[in-house]
Structures are given as structure tokens and as C-alpha cells.
N, C-alpha and C positions, 0 to 999 in steps of 0.2 A: 831946397829939394823941390822936383818936378814930380808934375803927376807921374809921371811911369815910374819913379820909385815908393812914390807914395803906394801907389798900388798896387809891387812888390813887395811891400813891409806887411800891409795888409794882408797881404795873399798869408804870405810864410809867417804872422799870427795868426792866419783861422780865424779874422773878421771882415765880413762883408764892408763899407762903406756906411749903409745903410747901417752897423751892430755896431762901427765904431762910434757915430752921432747918437745913437740910443745911451752908449756908454757913460758921455761927457754931457749928457743931454745937449748937444750940438742938434740945431737941426740938419735932415739930409742933401738939402741940398746946397747949403755952407761948404758940408765935407767934399763934397758930387767938386765945387766952385775948388777948389785949396786946387794951385798945382798948374791953371788955365787964366780965370780974371782973376783968385784970390789967393795970397799966396799961405806956405799954406804951414802956419804956426810955429816955434822954435820948438817950443814944448813937444811939437809930434813925433822930430825925428829918433830923440833921445825917450820919449818915451818907449812908442815903439821896439826899438831895437831891448833896455833893460824888459818887455818883456818876453821879449825874442828868447832871452839869455836866458830868460827866467821858465823862463816853460825850455827848453831845452835843455838846462840843469834838474828838472823835477823826470825831466824822462831820465834821463843817464841813472842820478837817484834810485827809480823805481826799478833799472834793469842791471844796476849795483844790490839792490834789494832782493831781489829775484832772485839772481845768477850765484850773488856771493854767503851773502849774510843767512843762509839757510838755516834752519832749528834741524838736532838730530844726528 
């Protein structure tokens, strides 16, 4: 994963680099270096992808609850 792909995934997940670094107790400078002078760790892509998928499923679930599962 390169820096551009990382930035796209972070944006889609709703994280800034600083927020992502804080979530995993990493230094912001380390995250800033990923994709440039440092390789992006392998777990980052899968974690962000699953986080985004889960976020999208929760949003869909809320829409379904709101529109289909109405009481009454």
C-alpha cells in the first residue's frame, strides 16, 4: 500500500492520521512516514477495510431499522 491508498482509506474510514495514530497508541510521525520512508504495516490495510465495511453495514442497518422495522 502506498501513501495515496493509505490516505484514501483513512479518509473513507473517517480518520485523520493523528486520530488513527492515537487509536493504536502510535506516534503521528510514524503514521505520517508510512508509504513514504516507511512501509505501511500489513495489518493496516485489512483493519481499515474491515472498519469501513463494518461502518457501512451499521449505516445500512440503521436505514433498514428506520424504514422497514417501524412499529405500529
